[in-house]
C-alpha positions as CSV (number, residue, x, y, z in Angstrom):
1,M,-11.0,49.5,-28.7
2,R,-8.9,51.4,-26.2
3,L,-10.2,51.7,-22.6
4,G,-8.5,55.0,-22.0
5,V,-7.1,54.0,-18.6
6,G,-3.8,54.9,-17.0
7,A,-2.9,51.5,-15.6
8,A,-4.0,47.9,-15.6
9,L,-3.8,45.1,-13.1
10,V,-1.7,42.4,-14.8
11,E,-0.7,39.3,-12.8
12,G,-1.1,41.1,-9.5
13,K,0.7,44.3,-10.4
14,L,-0.4,47.7,-11.7
15,V,1.2,48.1,-15.2
16,P,1.2,51.7,-16.5
17,G,-0.5,52.3,-19.8
18,D,-3.8,51.7,-21.7
19,V,-5.6,48.5,-22.5
20,D,-6.8,47.4,-26.0
21,I,-9.8,45.1,-26.5
22,A,-10.5,43.3,-29.8
23,D,-12.8,40.4,-30.7
24,G,-13.9,39.8,-27.1
25,Q,-10.3,39.4,-25.8
26,V,-7.6,41.6,-24.4
27,A,-5.4,42.6,-27.3
28,G,-2.7,44.6,-25.5
29,V,-1.8,46.1,-22.1
30,G,0.7,48.7,-21.1
31,L,0.1,50.7,-24.2
32,A,1.3,54.3,-24.6
33,S,-1.4,56.8,-23.6
34,A,-1.0,60.5,-23.1
35,N,-4.0,61.2,-20.9
36,G,-5.3,57.8,-19.6
37,N,-7.3,57.9,-16.3
38,G,-8.3,55.2,-13.9
39,I,-7.5,51.5,-13.6
40,A,-8.5,48.5,-15.6
41,A,-8.7,45.2,-13.6
42,P,-10.1,41.8,-14.3
43,G,-13.7,41.4,-13.4
44,F,-14.2,40.5,-9.8
45,V,-14.8,36.9,-8.7
46,D,-17.1,36.4,-5.7
47,L,-17.2,32.8,-4.3
48,Q,-20.0,33.3,-1.8
49,V,-23.1,35.1,-2.8
50,N,-26.4,34.0,-1.2
51,G,-28.4,36.7,-3.0
52,F,-28.4,40.3,-4.2
53,A,-30.7,43.2,-5.1
54,G,-33.7,41.7,-3.3
55,V,-33.1,38.2,-4.7
56,D,-32.4,35.2,-2.5
57,F,-30.8,32.6,-4.8
58,F,-32.2,29.8,-2.8
59,S,-35.7,30.5,-4.2
60,A,-34.7,32.3,-7.4
61,D,-35.8,31.5,-10.9
62,A,-34.3,32.6,-14.2
63,E,-35.7,36.1,-13.8
64,G,-34.3,36.4,-10.3
65,Y,-30.8,35.3,-11.5
66,R,-31.0,37.9,-14.3
67,K,-32.0,40.7,-11.9
68,A,-29.3,39.8,-9.3
69,G,-26.7,39.4,-12.1
70,E,-27.3,42.8,-13.5
71,A,-26.8,44.3,-10.0
72,L,-23.7,42.3,-9.4
73,L,-22.2,43.5,-12.7
74,E,-22.8,47.1,-11.5
75,C,-20.5,46.3,-8.6
76,G,-17.8,44.9,-10.9
77,V,-18.5,41.2,-10.4
78,T,-18.2,39.2,-13.6
79,A,-18.1,35.7,-12.1
80,Y,-19.6,34.3,-8.9
81,Q,-20.9,31.3,-7.0
82,P,-24.6,31.3,-5.9
83,T,-24.4,30.0,-2.4
84,F,-26.9,27.7,-0.5
85,I,-26.8,27.3,3.2
86,T,-27.7,24.2,5.2
87,S,-31.3,23.2,4.3
88,P,-33.4,20.1,3.8
89,E,-32.3,17.9,0.9
90,D,-35.4,18.4,-1.2
91,E,-35.1,22.2,-0.9
92,L,-31.3,22.1,-1.8
93,T,-32.0,19.9,-4.7
94,A,-34.7,22.3,-6.0
95,A,-32.4,25.3,-5.6
96,L,-29.6,23.5,-7.5
97,H,-31.9,22.7,-10.4
98,E,-32.5,26.4,-10.9
99,V,-28.9,27.4,-11.2
100,P,-28.4,28.7,-14.8
101,Q,-25.9,26.9,-16.9
102,N,-26.2,28.9,-20.1
103,G,-23.2,31.2,-20.0
104,S,-25.1,34.1,-18.4
105,A,-23.5,37.4,-17.5
106,P,-22.1,37.5,-15.0
107,H,-20.6,34.1,-15.4
108,I,-21.8,31.5,-12.8
109,I,-18.8,29.4,-11.8
110,G,-21.1,26.8,-10.1
111,A,-23.0,26.5,-6.9
112,H,-21.3,26.8,-3.4
113,L,-22.9,24.4,-0.9
114,E,-22.2,25.9,2.5
115,G,-23.3,22.9,4.4
116,P,-25.1,20.7,5.4
117,F,-22.1,18.8,6.7
118,I,-21.1,21.3,9.4
119,A,-20.4,21.3,13.1
120,P,-23.3,21.5,15.5
121,E,-21.3,23.9,17.7
122,R,-20.6,26.3,14.8
123,L,-23.9,26.7,13.0
124,G,-24.0,30.5,12.7
125,T,-27.3,31.3,11.1
126,H,-27.7,27.8,9.6
127,P,-30.7,25.9,10.9
128,A,-29.8,23.1,13.3
129,E,-32.5,20.8,12.2
130,S,-31.1,20.6,8.6
131,R,-27.5,20.0,9.6
132,R,-26.2,16.5,8.6
133,D,-23.3,14.3,9.5
134,P,-21.1,13.3,6.5
135,D,-23.1,11.1,4.2
136,C,-21.6,10.2,0.8
137,D,-25.0,9.1,-0.6
138,L,-26.5,12.4,0.2
139,L,-23.5,14.2,-1.3
140,E,-23.9,12.2,-4.5
141,R,-27.5,13.2,-4.8
142,L,-26.7,16.9,-4.3
143,L,-23.9,16.7,-6.8
144,A,-26.3,15.2,-9.3
145,A,-28.8,17.9,-8.8
146,G,-26.9,20.8,-10.2
147,P,-23.5,22.3,-11.0
148,V,-21.8,22.2,-7.6
149,S,-18.3,23.7,-7.7
150,H,-17.5,24.4,-4.1
151,V,-18.5,22.8,-0.7
152,T,-17.9,24.1,2.8
153,L,-17.7,21.4,5.4
154,A,-16.4,20.7,8.9
155,P,-13.4,18.4,8.5
156,E,-13.4,17.1,12.0
157,L,-16.7,15.3,11.6
158,H,-16.6,11.5,11.3
159,G,-16.7,10.6,7.7
160,A,-15.6,14.0,6.4
161,Y,-12.5,12.6,4.8
162,E,-14.6,10.3,2.6
163,L,-16.6,13.4,1.5
164,M,-13.4,15.2,0.7
165,E,-12.1,12.4,-1.4
166,L,-15.3,12.2,-3.4
167,L,-15.3,16.0,-4.0
168,R,-11.6,15.9,-5.0
169,Q,-12.4,13.2,-7.6
170,R,-15.2,15.3,-9.0
171,G,-13.0,18.5,-9.2
172,V,-15.1,20.3,-6.5
173,T,-13.3,22.8,-4.3
174,V,-13.3,21.8,-0.6
175,S,-13.4,24.6,1.9
176,C,-13.2,24.2,5.7
177,G,-15.8,26.2,7.6
178,H,-18.6,26.2,10.2
179,S,-16.2,24.0,12.0
180,N,-15.0,23.2,15.5
181,A,-11.7,21.7,14.2
182,T,-8.5,21.8,16.2
183,A,-5.4,23.0,14.5
184,A,-4.2,19.3,14.1
185,E,-7.6,18.4,12.5
186,A,-7.3,21.3,10.2
187,R,-3.8,20.5,9.1
188,E,-4.9,16.9,8.3
189,A,-7.7,18.3,6.2
190,F,-5.3,20.5,4.3
191,A,-3.1,17.5,3.7
192,R,-6.1,15.7,2.2
193,G,-6.9,18.4,-0.3
194,A,-8.9,21.2,1.4
195,K,-7.3,24.3,0.1
196,T,-9.2,27.2,1.6
197,V,-11.2,28.3,4.6
198,T,-14.7,29.9,4.5
199,H,-15.0,33.4,6.2
200,I,-12.0,33.0,8.5
201,F,-12.7,33.6,12.3
202,N,-16.4,33.4,11.7
203,A,-18.3,30.2,12.7
204,M,-15.2,28.4,13.8
205,R,-13.3,27.5,17.0
206,P,-11.8,30.7,18.4
207,F,-8.1,31.2,18.3
208,A,-6.5,30.4,21.7
209,A,-3.0,30.4,23.1
210,R,-2.6,26.7,23.2
211,E,-5.2,25.7,20.6
212,P,-5.2,28.0,17.5
213,G,-7.9,26.0,15.8
214,L,-8.8,26.1,12.1
215,A,-8.1,29.8,11.8
216,G,-4.6,29.6,13.3
217,A,-3.7,26.5,11.2
218,A,-4.9,28.2,8.0
219,L,-2.9,31.4,8.6
220,F,0.2,29.3,9.3
221,S,-0.2,27.0,6.2
222,P,1.5,28.6,3.1
223,D,-0.7,26.7,0.6
224,V,-4.1,27.6,2.2
225,V,-6.1,30.6,1.0
226,V,-8.3,32.3,3.6
227,Q,-11.5,34.0,2.7
228,V,-12.6,37.1,4.5
229,I,-15.8,39.1,4.7
230,L,-14.6,42.7,4.9
231,D,-17.8,44.6,5.8
232,G,-16.6,46.2,9.0
233,V,-18.9,43.9,11.0
234,H,-17.7,40.3,10.6
235,L,-14.1,41.2,11.5
236,A,-12.7,43.9,13.7
237,D,-10.3,46.1,11.7
238,D,-7.3,44.8,13.7
239,T,-8.3,41.2,13.0
240,A,-8.6,42.0,9.3
241,R,-5.1,43.6,9.4
242,L,-3.7,40.5,11.2
243,V,-5.1,38.2,8.6
244,W,-3.8,40.4,5.8
245,Q,-0.3,40.5,7.3
246,A,-0.2,36.8,8.2
247,A,-1.2,35.5,4.8
248,P,0.2,37.7,2.1
249,G,-1.1,36.7,-1.3
250,R,-3.4,34.2,0.3
251,V,-6.4,36.4,1.2
252,A,-9.6,36.2,-0.9
253,L,-12.4,38.7,-0.5
254,V,-15.9,37.3,-0.4
255,T,-19.1,39.2,0.3
256,D,-21.4,36.5,1.8
257,A,-24.0,38.8,0.3
258,I,-27.6,38.3,1.0
259,A,-30.8,39.5,-0.7
260,A,-30.6,42.8,1.2
261,A,-27.3,43.7,-0.5
262,G,-28.0,46.4,-3.0
263,A,-31.6,46.6,-1.8
264,G,-31.5,48.4,1.6
265,D,-32.7,47.8,5.1
266,G,-35.8,45.8,5.9
267,S,-37.0,42.2,6.5
268,Y,-35.7,39.4,4.3
269,T,-35.3,35.6,4.3
270,L,-32.2,33.5,3.6
271,A,-33.2,30.0,2.6
272,G,-36.2,30.3,4.7
273,V,-34.4,31.9,7.7
274,D,-36.0,35.2,8.6
275,F,-33.7,38.2,9.4
276,D,-33.8,41.9,9.6
277,V,-31.3,44.4,8.2
278,E,-30.7,47.6,10.1
279,N,-28.0,50.1,9.0
280,G,-26.7,47.6,6.6
281,V,-26.2,44.8,9.3
282,A,-28.2,41.6,8.9
283,R,-29.2,39.7,12.0
284,R,-31.7,37.1,13.0
285,A,-34.1,37.8,15.9
286,D,-31.5,36.3,18.3
287,R,-28.9,38.8,17.0
288,V,-26.8,36.1,15.1
289,L,-25.3,37.6,12.0
290,A,-27.0,36.5,8.8
291,G,-24.6,37.2,6.0
292,S,-23.5,40.6,4.7
293,T,-24.7,43.5,2.6
294,V,-21.3,44.6,1.4
295,P,-20.7,44.7,-2.4
296,M,-17.3,43.5,-3.7
297,I,-16.1,46.9,-4.8
298,E,-16.8,48.2,-1.3
299,A,-14.9,45.3,0.2
300,V,-11.9,46.3,-2.0
301,R,-12.1,49.9,-0.8
302,N,-12.3,48.7,2.8
303,L,-9.2,46.6,2.3
304,V,-7.3,49.6,0.9
305,A,-8.6,51.8,3.8
306,L,-7.0,49.2,6.2
307,G,-3.6,49.8,4.5
308,A,-3.4,47.3,1.6
309,P,-1.9,48.5,-1.6
310,V,-4.4,49.0,-4.4
311,D,-2.9,46.2,-6.6
312,A,-3.0,43.7,-3.8
313,A,-6.5,44.6,-2.8
314,L,-7.7,44.2,-6.3
315,S,-5.9,40.8,-6.6
316,A,-7.8,39.7,-3.5
317,A,-11.0,40.2,-5.4
318,T,-9.8,38.7,-8.7
319,E,-6.8,36.4,-9.1
320,V,-6.9,34.9,-5.6
321,P,-10.5,33.7,-5.6
322,A,-10.0,32.5,-9.2
323,R,-7.1,30.4,-7.9
324,I,-9.4,28.9,-5.2
325,A,-11.9,28.0,-8.0
326,A,-9.1,26.5,-10.1
327,R,-10.2,28.7,-12.9
328,P,-7.1,30.2,-14.6
329,D,-9.4,31.5,-17.4
330,L,-11.0,33.9,-15.0
331,A,-9.5,37.1,-13.5
332,R,-6.8,37.5,-16.1
333,L,-6.0,40.8,-17.9
334,Q,-3.3,40.0,-20.5
335,P,-3.1,39.5,-24.2
336,G,-5.3,36.6,-25.3
337,S,-7.5,36.5,-22.2
338,R,-11.2,36.9,-22.2
339,A,-12.1,40.6,-21.9
340,D,-14.1,40.5,-18.6
341,V,-12.9,43.9,-17.3
342,V,-13.9,46.4,-14.6
343,V,-12.7,50.0,-15.1
344,L,-12.3,52.0,-11.9
345,D,-11.7,55.7,-11.3
346,D,-9.1,57.0,-8.9
347,S,-11.5,56.7,-6.0
348,L,-12.1,53.0,-6.8
349,E,-15.6,53.6,-8.0
350,V,-16.9,51.3,-10.9
351,V,-17.3,53.4,-14.1
352,R,-17.4,50.6,-16.7
353,V,-17.7,46.8,-16.9
354,L,-17.1,44.7,-19.9
355,V,-18.1,41.1,-20.3
356,G,-16.5,39.3,-23.3
357,G,-15.4,42.7,-24.6
358,E,-19.0,44.0,-24.6
359,D,-20.1,46.8,-22.4
360,A,-22.3,45.6,-19.5
361,V,-22.1,48.7,-17.3
362,G,-21.1,52.2,-18.2
């Protein structure tokens, strides 16, 4: 089956020509085509999704995951991590029990625990009463409760290195975030296996002339991938451009999407935290940001609007987050790879999505 496109994103570069799909896999790329239109890219990979289409994953059942998954597919997302913010242990455990593990579409990589081992000074919208100091026994119980694939923690906390070693042994990605770490503390965390930073510049020590903090250390470290929320709210445009220019090939788009994403303005909850969405911006009553409503395809378009080449912007939504997740089987578009594909028109609108070679959208 030919897709009828004019180019495809292959290993981070746009390769002219059509794409052929057979038996659920990519059979060929760069194929001669007289009138191909649009771009084929690997399905998007979103590492931080709290909810979508009116569904808060923290309280979602199988039907909720199905509903949110269908809406995510319409935005080009074929793999994602349902994300759970800092909460009481029993509630986190219950949420982890509900994470589907049955090969659903879009594919669930595993759960992202954003907390509870975060800095009291950098809570963001996380409830202070549920924050915890590093506790290996608690972490073990959470890991046993469900398919945890990614943990955000504050590396400067006493005992954080023990958590990081435990996570490394279990093959769980460690991300530094919601942290008051100095640059020196951040560099030590990177040396101990933390390989990415959660929503850079948000909920972390501000960059300063004599103390660049976690953000500065991450931008300077060539092996560290930085995650950005590109919704026009979490980062000023010039800040986003600075990140892009300082970390070429090391920027991963994440949405930090909440239940309001794809559902519109109104009142919602995020793991029991009440917030309102007005003009697409989510805030608690005290005006603290409470996630984002940006879909991944819009984040890609925002990055292009800031000056990024189309191939690099698409890589930031595909290959780079798959690299963070240590999932080389995801976000690949070359012969033999699984045919999870998003087809975009020349305006970067989603026109078709395939999962395992089968049409899911379009």
